[in-house]
N, CA, C and O of each residue as an XYZ file, in Angstrom:
616
protein
N     -68.639    -66.427      6.780
C     -67.378    -66.595      6.841
C     -66.503    -66.046      6.353
O     -65.426    -66.619      6.521
N     -66.448    -64.593      5.448
C     -65.762    -64.003      5.120
C     -64.633    -63.108      6.074
O     -63.471    -62.765      5.857
N     -65.638    -62.890      7.328
C     -65.567    -61.860      8.615
C     -64.854    -63.011      9.347
O     -64.393    -62.290     10.232
N     -64.332    -64.431      9.722
C     -63.483    -65.068     10.291
C     -62.142    -65.044     10.140
O     -61.216    -65.062     10.951
N     -62.243    -64.962      7.945
C     -61.231    -65.332      7.566
C     -60.651    -63.926      7.641
O     -59.424    -63.841      7.693
N     -61.370    -62.827      7.653
C     -60.604    -61.365      7.908
C     -59.734    -61.577      8.840
O     -58.505    -61.555      8.781
N     -60.646    -61.845      9.966
C     -60.088    -61.623     11.657
C     -58.818    -62.640     11.756
O     -57.772    -62.456     12.378
N     -59.158    -63.641     11.054
C     -57.508    -64.779     10.994
C     -56.262    -63.814     10.304
O     -55.123    -63.723     10.760
N     -56.730    -63.197      9.219
C     -55.727    -62.497      8.593
C     -55.118    -61.377      9.229
O     -53.914    -61.149      9.351
N     -56.010    -60.759      9.588
C     -55.832    -59.317     10.821
C     -54.913    -60.135     11.768
O     -53.768    -59.889     11.389
N     -54.866    -61.072     12.922
C     -54.421    -61.794     13.425
C     -52.864    -62.148     13.008
O     -51.845    -61.800     13.605
N     -52.969    -62.885     11.892
C     -51.809    -62.927     11.266
C     -51.017    -61.918     10.683
O     -49.866    -62.271     10.425
N     -51.314    -60.785     10.411
C     -50.280    -59.753     10.189
C     -49.972    -59.254     11.201
O     -48.892    -58.671     11.108
N     -50.677    -59.179     12.687
C     -50.197    -58.769     13.210
C     -48.826    -59.235     14.350
O     -48.003    -58.562     14.970
N     -49.077    -60.641     14.244
C     -48.273    -61.536     14.857
C     -47.020    -61.216     14.258
O     -46.113    -60.842     15.002
N     -46.715    -61.355     12.315
C     -46.333    -61.256     11.982
C     -45.800    -60.223     11.351
O     -44.876    -60.434     10.567
N     -46.180    -59.181     11.526
C     -45.780    -57.781     10.844
C     -44.239    -57.476     10.965
O     -43.542    -57.454     11.979
N     -43.827    -57.199      9.377
C     -42.512    -56.367      9.603
C     -42.167    -55.385     10.340
O     -41.002    -55.223     10.704
N     -43.423    -54.370     10.749
C     -42.915    -53.640     11.269
C     -42.538    -53.359     12.934
O     -42.466    -52.366     13.658
N     -42.370    -54.642     13.068
C     -41.443    -54.194     14.559
C     -40.460    -54.171     14.393
O     -39.911    -54.463     15.455
N     -39.226    -53.849     13.081
C     -38.162    -53.469     13.097
C     -37.884    -52.639     12.486
O     -36.862    -52.543     11.808
N     -38.838    -51.781     12.618
C     -39.202    -50.194     11.956
C     -37.983    -49.197     12.551
O     -37.583    -49.208     13.715
N     -37.487    -48.323     11.454
C     -36.699    -47.548     11.966
C     -37.485    -46.068     12.121
O     -38.622    -45.996     11.654
N     -37.006    -45.108     12.647
C     -37.847    -43.899     12.565
C     -36.929    -43.359     11.430
O     -36.058    -43.935     10.779
N     -37.427    -41.971     11.387
C     -37.214    -41.036     10.322
C     -35.724    -40.558     10.286
O     -34.961    -40.550      9.320
N     -35.424    -40.036     11.988
C     -33.985    -39.644     12.527
C     -33.743    -40.656     12.469
O     -32.952    -40.605     11.527
N     -33.793    -41.824     12.788
C     -32.537    -43.223     13.015
C     -31.893    -43.265     11.520
O     -30.689    -43.422     11.316
N     -32.973    -43.084     10.409
C     -32.553    -43.281      9.094
C     -31.693    -42.111      8.588
O     -30.621    -42.282      8.009
N     -32.268    -40.844      8.862
C     -31.066    -40.057      8.521
C     -29.930    -39.717      9.386
O     -29.306    -38.658      9.328
N     -29.674    -40.824     10.306
C     -28.344    -40.684     11.269
C     -27.414    -41.806     10.300
O     -26.248    -42.092     10.571
N     -28.061    -42.283      9.305
C     -27.643    -43.486      8.827
C     -26.259    -42.597      7.655
O     -26.353    -41.552      7.011
N     -25.178    -43.500      7.784
C     -23.747    -42.779      7.202
C     -23.928    -43.272      5.534
O     -23.303    -42.608      4.708
N     -24.710    -44.340      5.083
C     -25.072    -44.643      3.968
C     -26.057    -45.005      3.771
O     -26.393    -45.954      4.478
N     -27.277    -44.408      2.547
C     -28.162    -44.577      2.128
C     -28.172    -46.115      2.072
O     -27.187    -46.768      1.727
N     -29.733    -46.824      2.553
C     -30.210    -47.973      3.278
C     -30.768    -48.030      1.450
O     -30.981    -47.029      0.767
N     -30.898    -49.434      0.999
C     -31.436    -49.923     -0.178
C     -32.408    -49.060     -0.700
O     -32.421    -48.767     -1.895
N     -33.386    -48.545      0.268
C     -34.924    -47.806      0.088
C     -35.522    -47.780      1.573
O     -34.923    -48.282      2.524
N     -36.576    -47.241      1.658
C     -37.263    -47.404      2.330
C     -39.212    -47.694      2.156
O     -39.851    -47.537      1.116
N     -39.627    -48.026      3.172
C     -40.942    -48.560      2.908
C     -41.521    -47.928      3.978
O     -41.025    -47.614      5.060
N     -43.136    -47.711      3.353
C     -43.993    -47.563      4.375
C     -44.948    -48.249      4.443
O     -45.526    -48.470      3.379
N     -45.448    -48.802      5.583
C     -46.704    -49.555      5.941
C     -47.926    -49.050      6.139
O     -48.014    -48.685      7.311
N     -49.014    -48.840      5.475
C     -50.233    -48.070      6.040
C     -51.292    -48.904      6.371
O     -51.694    -49.658      5.486
N     -51.690    -48.922      7.179
C     -52.621    -49.743      7.685
C     -54.172    -48.898      8.542
O     -54.249    -48.903      9.770
N     -55.030    -48.385      7.859
C     -55.520    -47.285      8.547
C     -57.323    -47.664      8.108
O     -57.906    -48.597      7.555
N     -57.653    -46.551      8.628
C     -59.751    -47.014      8.446
C     -60.218    -46.111      7.460
O     -61.346    -46.439      7.092
N     -59.768    -45.058      6.867
C     -60.625    -44.075      5.619
C     -59.218    -43.433      5.091
O     -58.048    -43.786      5.239
N     -59.833    -42.338      4.411
C     -59.123    -41.431      3.393
C     -58.874    -40.628      4.001
O     -57.913    -40.168      3.386
N     -59.062    -39.789      5.163
C     -58.789    -38.828      5.909
C     -57.281    -39.424      6.645
O     -56.339    -38.659      6.443
N     -57.001    -40.456      7.319
C     -56.213    -41.162      8.001
C     -55.161    -41.079      7.031
O     -54.036    -40.612      7.208
N     -55.723    -41.667      5.807
C     -54.571    -41.882      4.574
C     -53.678    -40.748      4.206
O     -52.451    -40.674      4.133
N     -54.780    -39.751      3.963
C     -54.454    -38.299      3.544
C     -53.271    -37.975      4.920
O     -52.198    -37.512      4.532
N     -53.382    -38.148      6.157
C     -53.036    -38.092      7.334
C     -51.619    -38.184      7.037
O     -50.709    -37.356      6.995
N     -51.733    -39.942      6.763
C     -50.151    -40.574      6.749
C     -49.174    -39.947      5.471
O     -47.972    -39.700      5.571
N     -50.110    -39.742      4.125
C     -49.433    -39.434      3.036
C     -48.729    -37.928      3.265
O     -47.541    -37.737      3.008
N     -49.405    -37.135      3.658
C     -48.593    -36.209      4.002
C     -47.148    -36.202      4.744
O     -46.157    -35.489      4.587
N     -47.492    -37.520      5.801
C     -46.063    -37.581      6.682
C     -44.927    -38.313      5.704
O     -43.715    -38.119      5.796
N     -45.436    -39.000      4.962
C     -44.754    -39.726      3.728
C     -43.910    -38.525      3.074
O     -42.708    -38.532      2.809
N     -44.789    -37.551      2.892
C     -44.122    -36.076      1.937
C     -43.368    -35.807      2.008
O     -42.629    -35.759      1.024
N     -42.847    -35.302      3.621
C     -42.421    -34.573      4.844
C     -41.360    -35.665      4.703
O     -40.353    -35.196      4.173
N     -41.242    -37.009      5.009
C     -40.162    -37.688      5.468
C     -39.592    -37.666      4.068
O     -38.651    -36.895      3.876
N     -40.036    -38.414      3.049
C     -39.270    -38.186      1.652
C     -38.590    -36.957      0.962
O     -37.904    -36.949     -0.060
N     -38.948    -35.932      1.769
C     -38.606    -34.307      1.321
C     -36.682    -34.563      2.035
O     -35.596    -34.387      1.482
N     -37.021    -34.996      3.334
C     -35.825    -34.842      4.322
C     -35.046    -36.283      3.898
O     -33.844    -36.234      4.161
N     -35.320    -37.064      3.527
C     -34.442    -38.338      3.633
C     -33.802    -37.984      2.182
O     -32.593    -38.107      1.986
N     -34.616    -37.580      1.280
C     -34.011    -37.239     -0.353
C     -32.994    -36.358     -0.305
O     -31.961    -36.467     -0.965
N     -33.314    -35.243      0.663
C     -32.256    -34.280      0.850
C     -30.673    -34.636      1.790
O     -29.708    -33.934      2.092
N     -30.938    -35.697      1.963
C     -29.591    -36.153      2.747
C     -28.759    -37.790      1.339
O     -27.587    -38.106      1.135
N     -29.928    -38.295      0.808
C     -29.706    -39.629      0.078
C     -30.712    -39.473     -1.360
O     -31.566    -40.235     -1.814
N     -30.301    -38.397     -1.749
C     -30.969    -38.173     -3.231
C     -31.772    -39.404     -3.986
O     -32.920    -39.416     -4.432
N     -30.751    -40.447     -3.970
C     -31.421    -41.567     -4.958
C     -31.986    -42.604     -4.225
O     -32.051    -43.763     -4.634
N     -32.457    -42.153     -2.989
C     -32.939    -43.545     -2.277
C     -34.851    -43.563     -2.598
O     -35.753    -42.767     -2.860
N     -34.665    -44.910     -2.381
C     -36.141    -45.369     -3.481
C     -37.218    -45.448     -2.195
O     -36.870    -45.751     -1.054
N     -38.599    -45.116     -2.595
C     -39.265    -44.838     -1.485
C     -40.362    -45.742     -1.708
O     -40.566    -46.052     -2.882
N     -41.208    -46.294     -0.704
C     -42.388    -47.247     -1.247
C     -43.566    -46.835     -0.444
O     -43.210    -46.115      0.489
N     -44.797    -47.033     -0.481
C     -45.806    -47.160      0.456
C     -46.629    -48.156      0.151
O     -47.035    -48.185     -1.010
N     -46.967    -48.949      0.861
C     -47.787    -50.190      0.894
C     -49.095    -49.990      1.868
O     -48.979    -49.907      3.090
N     -50.362    -49.924      1.177
C     -51.341    -49.821      1.862
C     -52.101    -50.887      1.597
O     -52.452    -51.367      0.520
N     -52.373    -51.286      2.990
C     -53.658    -52.779      3.120
C     -54.455    -52.917      4.182
O     -54.556    -54.006      4.745
N     -55.222    -51.660      4.651
C     -55.970    -51.381      5.550
C     -57.646    -51.204      4.652
O     -57.948    -51.665      3.551
N     -58.369    -50.497      5.463
C     -59.373    -50.113      4.686
C     -59.444    -48.815      3.871
O     -60.313    -48.326      3.149
N     -57.834    -48.320      4.364
C     -57.565    -46.886      3.277
C     -57.741    -47.245      1.893
O     -58.499    -46.796      1.032
N     -56.797    -48.233      1.869
C     -56.735    -48.680      0.292
C     -58.178    -48.199     -0.567
O     -58.001    -47.508     -1.570
N     -59.279    -48.481     -0.261
C     -60.720    -48.522     -1.202
C     -60.819    -46.943     -1.117
O     -61.616    -46.705     -2.025
N     -60.443    -45.622     -0.506
C     -60.330    -44.380     -0.897
C     -59.438    -44.280     -2.266
O     -59.743    -43.317     -2.970
N     -58.740    -44.835     -2.595
C     -57.469    -44.918     -3.704
C     -58.346    -45.528     -5.091
O     -57.855    -45.533     -6.220
N     -59.516    -45.955     -4.818
C     -60.039    -46.335     -6.038
C     -60.262    -45.310     -7.112
O     -59.980    -44.160     -6.775
N     -60.756    -45.502     -8.465
C     -60.786    -44.750     -9.114
C     -62.309    -43.599     -9.066
O     -62.405    -42.475     -9.559
N     -63.156    -44.246     -8.431
C     -64.508    -44.093     -8.274
C     -64.231    -43.268     -7.059
O     -64.527    -42.081     -7.194
N     -63.636    -43.688     -5.678
C     -63.493    -42.949     -4.787
C     -62.418    -41.440     -4.694
O     -62.594    -40.247     -4.448
N     -61.547    -42.111     -4.963
C     -60.226    -41.049     -5.251
C     -60.689    -39.406     -5.923
O     -60.049    -38.356     -5.881
N     -62.178    -39.728     -6.588
C     -62.395    -38.240     -7.406
C     -63.231    -37.792     -6.041
O     -63.556    -36.605     -6.004
N     -63.535    -38.464     -5.136
C     -64.397    -37.742     -4.304
C     -63.434    -36.999     -2.943
O     -64.002    -36.689     -1.895
N     -62.169    -36.814     -3.115
C     -61.319    -36.561     -2.288
C     -60.154    -36.076     -2.612
O     -59.059    -36.629     -2.508
N     -60.513    -34.571     -3.185
C     -59.711    -33.990     -4.249
C     -58.160    -33.731     -3.298
O     -57.156    -33.625     -4.004
N     -57.997    -33.653     -2.098
C     -56.437    -33.296     -1.650
C     -55.844    -34.895     -1.788
O     -54.735    -35.269     -2.170
N     -57.104    -35.743     -1.293
C     -56.043    -36.591     -1.366
C     -55.358    -37.194     -2.793
O     -54.250    -37.690     -2.993
N     -56.350    -36.969     -3.581
C     -55.796    -37.371     -5.046
C     -54.603    -36.725     -5.555
O     -53.708    -37.342     -6.132
N     -54.597    -35.198     -5.289
C     -53.452    -34.556     -5.438
C     -52.179    -34.807     -4.205
O     -51.059    -34.577     -4.662
N     -52.191    -35.099     -3.210
C     -51.305    -35.790     -2.384
C     -50.982    -36.885     -3.328
O     -49.884    -36.693     -3.850
N     -51.448    -37.741     -3.639
C     -51.026    -38.979     -4.167
C     -50.731    -39.068     -5.503
O     -50.294    -40.125     -5.958
N     -50.905    -38.133     -6.176
C     -50.236    -37.827     -7.132
C     -49.004    -36.926     -6.923
O     -48.324    -36.667     -7.917
N     -48.625    -36.385     -5.631
C     -47.817    -35.846     -5.833
C     -46.302    -36.682     -5.508
O     -45.134    -36.605     -5.891
N     -46.910    -37.305     -4.798
C     -46.187    -38.579     -3.882
C     -45.574    -39.165     -5.077
O     -44.348    -39.163     -4.967
N     -46.175    -39.886     -6.667
C     -45.854    -40.575     -7.693
C     -45.111    -39.538     -8.137
O     -43.920    -39.848     -8.179
N     -45.336    -38.407     -8.493
C     -44.371    -37.608     -9.269
C     -43.169    -37.197     -8.675
O     -42.233    -36.766     -9.348
N     -43.133    -37.318     -7.301
C     -41.961    -37.501     -7.199
C     -40.769    -38.788     -6.654
O     -39.741    -38.788     -5.977
N     -41.580    -39.801     -7.378
C     -40.892    -41.223     -7.539
C     -41.109    -41.717     -6.141
O     -40.063    -41.988     -5.550
N     -42.308    -41.911     -5.420
C     -42.441    -42.559     -4.312
C     -43.561    -43.360     -4.821
O     -44.662    -42.919     -5.150
N     -43.088    -44.842     -4.862
C     -44.330    -46.213     -5.355
C     -45.003    -46.463     -4.635
O     -44.512    -46.702     -3.532
N     -46.353    -46.559     -4.760
C     -47.215    -46.960     -3.938
C     -48.497    -47.869     -4.780
O     -49.177    -47.757     -5.800
N     -48.320    -48.821     -3.624
C     -48.543    -50.061     -3.985
C     -50.098    -50.108     -2.803
O     -50.113    -49.423     -1.781
N     -51.173    -50.941     -3.167
C     -52.025    -51.599     -2.520
C     -52.818    -53.015     -2.497
O     -52.887    -53.738     -3.491
N     -53.316    -53.275     -1.441
C     -52.805    -55.221     -1.648
C     -54.553    -55.518     -2.719
O     -55.678    -55.043     -2.563
N     -54.165    -56.189     -3.418
C     -54.967    -56.998     -4.256
C     -55.471    -57.922     -3.937
O     -56.410    -58.323     -4.625
N     -54.992    -58.795     -2.544
C     -56.122    -59.845     -1.795
C     -57.187    -59.086     -0.910
O     -58.222    -59.719     -0.700
N     -57.119    -58.208     -0.528
C     -57.802    -56.894      0.526
C     -58.828    -56.392     -0.506
O     -59.985    -56.128     -0.179
N     -58.442    -56.291     -1.559
C     -59.730    -55.121     -2.426
C     -60.477    -56.442     -3.058
O     -61.701    -56.329     -3.115
N     -59.862    -57.818     -3.596
C     -60.609    -58.833     -3.987
C     -61.429    -59.192     -2.902
O     -62.399    -59.718     -3.448
N     -61.601    -59.217     -1.753
C     -62.289    -59.682     -0.584
C     -63.848    -58.796     -0.741
O     -64.929    -59.167     -0.285
N     -63.516    -57.308     -1.671
C     -64.757    -56.757     -1.535
C     -65.355    -56.456     -3.387
O     -66.024    -55.519     -3.823
N     -64.841    -57.532     -4.036
C     -65.217    -57.604     -5.191
C     -64.354    -56.303     -6.130
O     -64.891    -55.703     -7.061
N     -63.012    -56.059     -5.677
C     -62.193    -54.743     -6.277
C     -61.439    -55.075     -6.983
O     -60.520    -55.548     -6.314
N     -61.142    -55.157     -8.382
C     -59.931    -55.287     -9.366
C     -58.975    -54.709     -8.998
O     -59.000    -53.885     -8.084
N     -57.896    -55.056     -9.682
C     -56.908    -53.828     -9.688
C     -57.277    -52.887    -10.809
O     -56.953    -51.714    -10.619
N     -57.908    -53.181    -11.971
C     -58.521    -52.077    -13.282
C     -59.618    -51.399    -12.517
O     -60.381    -50.686    -13.169
N     -59.837    -51.541    -10.994
C     -60.673    -50.448    -10.362
C     -59.742    -49.054     -9.354
O     -60.277    -48.289     -8.552
N     -58.176    -49.092     -9.762
C     -57.383    -48.677     -9.077
C     -56.578    -47.356    -10.384
O     -56.416    -47.625    -11.574
N     -56.367    -46.602    -10.021
C     -55.802    -45.545    -11.575
C     -54.103    -45.729    -11.533
O     -53.236    -45.558    -10.676
N     -54.127    -46.064    -12.594
C     -52.788    -46.518    -13.249
C     -51.538    -46.259    -12.512
O     -50.655    -47.099    -12.685
N     -51.304    -45.372    -11.807
C     -50.448    -44.932    -11.230
C     -50.260    -45.545     -9.777
O     -49.271    -45.399     -9.059
N     -51.449    -46.283     -9.484
C     -50.677    -47.434     -8.148
C     -51.082    -48.444     -8.502
O     -52.029    -48.866     -9.165
N     -49.940    -48.951     -7.790
C     -49.624    -51.018     -8.167
C     -50.331    -51.459     -6.955
O     -50.411    -51.096     -5.781
N     -50.929    -52.607     -7.881
C     -51.852    -53.044     -7.114
C     -51.109    -54.772     -6.811
O     -51.503    -55.666     -7.560
N     -50.170    -55.089     -5.822
C     -49.957    -55.667     -5.371
C     -50.665    -57.324     -5.454
O     -51.891    -57.398     -5.369
N     -49.927    -58.494     -5.605
C     -50.744    -59.842     -5.003
C     -51.120    -59.676     -3.263
O     -52.291    -59.925     -2.974
N     -50.394    -59.361     -2.369
C     -50.786    -58.707     -1.200
C     -49.654    -57.705     -1.059
O     -48.633    -57.485     -1.711
N     -50.294    -57.089      0.210
C     -49.699    -56.255      1.082
C     -48.581    -56.254      1.664
O     -47.644    -55.495      1.419
N     -48.634    -57.430      2.772
C     -47.590    -57.916      3.376
C     -46.492    -58.528      3.223
O     -45.455    -58.500      3.886
N     -47.046    -59.592      1.470
C     -45.961    -60.115      0.511
C     -45.047    -58.653     -0.151
O     -43.855    -58.664     -0.456
N     -45.563    -58.000     -0.207
C     -44.822    -57.105     -0.946
C     -43.805    -56.295      0.139
O     -42.621    -56.229     -0.192
N     -44.194    -55.705      1.361
C     -43.692    -55.364      2.283
C     -42.265    -56.380      2.256
O     -41.187    -55.893      1.914
N     -42.363    -57.519      2.568
C     -41.644    -58.669      2.489
C     -40.999    -58.633      1.785
O     -39.871    -58.961      2.154
N     -41.130    -58.263      0.387
C     -40.242    -58.472     -0.593
C     -39.349    -57.175     -0.440
O     -38.169    -57.289     -0.773
N     -39.718    -56.161     -0.050
C     -39.148    -54.789     -0.188
C     -37.951    -55.103      1.156
O     -36.877    -54.500      1.141
N     -38.184    -55.799      1.941
C     -37.590    -55.698      3.178
C     -36.187    -56.942      3.053
O     -35.083    -56.867      3.594
N     -36.697    -57.971      2.201
C     -35.601    -58.964      1.867
C     -34.510    -58.188      1.065
O     -33.306    -58.411      1.190
N     -34.933    -57.459      0.412
C     -33.552    -56.922     -0.376
C     -33.080    -55.649      0.136
O     -32.584    -54.760     -0.556
N     -33.204    -55.628      0.989
C     -32.433    -54.329      2.424
C     -33.110    -53.208      2.682
O     -32.515    -52.240      3.155
N     -34.593    -53.163      2.384
C     -35.111    -51.708      2.404
C     -34.993    -51.702      4.475
O     -34.564    -52.442      5.360
N     -35.609    -50.507      4.363
C     -35.992    -49.923      5.735
C     -36.912    -49.522      6.192
O     -37.099    -48.308      6.272
N     -37.952    -50.597      6.725
C     -39.287    -49.967      7.733
C     -39.232    -48.976      8.107
O     -38.707    -48.807      9.207
N     -39.799    -47.743      7.294
C     -39.889    -46.482      8.233
C     -41.188    -46.387      8.904
O     -42.249    -46.541      8.299
N     -41.094    -46.118     10.235
C     -42.039    -45.719     11.129
C     -42.522    -44.372     11.432
O     -41.934    -43.707     12.285
N     -43.628    -43.868     10.757
C     -44.093    -42.561     10.581
C     -44.834    -42.241     12.378
O     -45.359    -41.160     12.646
């Protein structure tokens, strides 16, 4: 039953994903005025993929904040990669841990999906305090988009 539910959920995410209206880094940098904020959606397969995406986020946030210093930037992780961020797992990936802490220190908000975590009996307390556990990743992204954030396509 869990497998069917997961497949249905992933199909729903694919069909209704807000990433369809994403902007590239160059497109955002060409804007005359800063958007309310920028959100990055992450759906990857593991720690290595997450680490690569977060390096791209670090690069993009530097470029964006050079032009728009007060820009709010958020990352929402809701694929299997989010499990690399649990307290137990992140300690095994020192470069991932330091990359995440650098983003958080640079005022990039990091969210993971509480619903996805719950399917694997992972609770919000299983994540470090500097990672926000949202009710659902897609809802968190939609909340950002509804207040004027732009989805950044890396």
